C-alpha positions as CSV (number, residue, x, y, z in Angstrom):
1,X,-2.7,-121.0,71.0
2,X,-2.5,-119.2,74.3
3,X,-1.8,-115.6,74.8
4,X,1.0,-116.5,77.2
5,X,2.9,-118.3,74.3
6,X,3.0,-115.0,72.4
7,X,4.8,-113.2,75.2
8,X,7.2,-110.8,73.5
9,X,5.7,-111.1,70.1
10,X,2.2,-109.7,70.4
11,X,3.1,-106.2,69.8
12,X,4.8,-107.2,66.5
13,X,1.7,-109.2,65.5
14,X,-0.6,-106.2,66.2
15,X,1.6,-103.8,64.3
16,X,1.6,-106.2,61.3
17,X,-2.1,-106.5,61.3
18,X,-2.5,-102.7,61.3
19,X,0.0,-102.4,58.5
20,X,-2.8,-103.1,56.1
21,X,-4.8,-100.0,57.2
22,X,-6.9,-98.8,60.1
23,X,-9.0,-101.2,62.0
24,X,-11.3,-101.1,65.0
25,X,-10.4,-103.3,67.9
26,X,-12.6,-106.2,67.3
27,X,-11.5,-106.3,63.6
28,X,-7.9,-106.5,64.9
29,X,-8.8,-109.5,66.8
30,X,-10.6,-111.1,64.0
31,X,-7.6,-110.3,61.6
32,X,-5.2,-112.1,64.1
33,X,-7.6,-115.0,64.1
34,X,-7.9,-115.1,60.3
35,X,-4.3,-114.7,59.5
36,X,-3.3,-117.4,61.9
37,X,-5.8,-119.9,60.5
38,X,-7.7,-119.7,63.8
39,X,-4.8,-120.5,66.0
40,X,-4.7,-117.0,67.5
41,X,-8.2,-116.5,69.1
42,X,-7.0,-113.9,71.6
43,X,-9.4,-112.4,74.4
44,X,-10.2,-108.7,74.3
45,X,-8.4,-108.5,77.8
46,X,-5.1,-109.3,76.0
47,X,-5.5,-107.3,72.7
48,X,-7.0,-104.0,74.0
49,X,-4.4,-103.3,76.6
50,X,-1.6,-104.1,74.1
51,X,-3.2,-101.6,71.6
52,X,-3.4,-99.0,74.3
53,X,0.3,-99.7,75.1
54,X,1.3,-99.3,71.5
55,X,-0.6,-96.0,71.3
56,X,1.2,-94.7,74.5
57,X,4.5,-95.7,72.8
58,X,3.6,-93.6,69.7
59,X,3.4,-96.7,67.4
60,X,-0.5,-96.5,66.9
61,X,-2.9,-93.6,66.7
62,X,-6.7,-94.1,67.6
63,X,-9.8,-92.2,66.7
64,X,-13.3,-92.7,68.1
65,X,-16.4,-93.0,65.7
66,X,-20.0,-93.9,66.1
67,X,-21.1,-96.7,63.8
68,X,-24.8,-97.8,64.0
69,X,-25.2,-95.9,67.2
70,X,-22.2,-97.6,68.9
71,X,-18.9,-96.0,69.8
72,X,-15.8,-97.7,68.5
73,X,-12.1,-97.0,68.5
74,X,-10.2,-97.3,65.3
75,X,-6.5,-98.0,65.5
76,X,-3.9,-96.9,62.8
77,X,-0.2,-97.4,62.4
78,X,2.1,-94.3,62.7
79,X,5.3,-93.7,61.0
80,X,7.0,-94.6,64.2
81,X,5.0,-97.9,64.3
82,X,6.2,-98.7,60.8
83,X,9.7,-98.3,61.8
84,X,9.2,-100.4,64.9
85,X,7.5,-103.1,62.8
86,X,10.5,-103.1,60.4
87,X,12.8,-103.6,63.4
88,X,10.6,-106.3,64.8
89,X,10.8,-108.1,61.4
90,X,14.5,-108.0,61.4
91,X,14.7,-109.3,64.9
92,X,12.4,-112.1,64.2
93,X,14.3,-113.1,61.1
94,X,17.5,-113.3,63.2
95,X,15.8,-115.1,66.0
96,X,14.0,-117.7,64.0
97,X,17.2,-118.4,62.0
98,X,19.2,-118.9,65.1
99,X,16.5,-121.2,66.8
100,X,16.0,-122.9,63.6
101,X,19.6,-124.1,63.6
102,X,18.7,-126.0,66.9
103,X,15.1,-127.0,66.4
104,X,14.9,-127.4,62.5
105,X,14.9,-130.6,60.7
106,X,18.3,-131.9,59.9
107,X,19.3,-132.2,56.3
């Protein structure tokens, strides 16, 4: 699946992945890939800017650490991020229900 197809939904997916606990950037990318059954294999150039945008919005905090001599940034959901995720889930439920009335299989 192309990153373009996720337009408007990437932030919600990232928040959802971080709901399970703090992850460094590459682990976020791997979690997206794993949870999607391999459909979401997004490039770092898509994910990292989105994580930074979420941080600027106050939905994610990050910390730097050194692991095996390499610097890496770990991202964690904030309380504000949890509220935003709850709103995204409610919006998604309404959206998918509405679109499903048109595109879903007929009974």
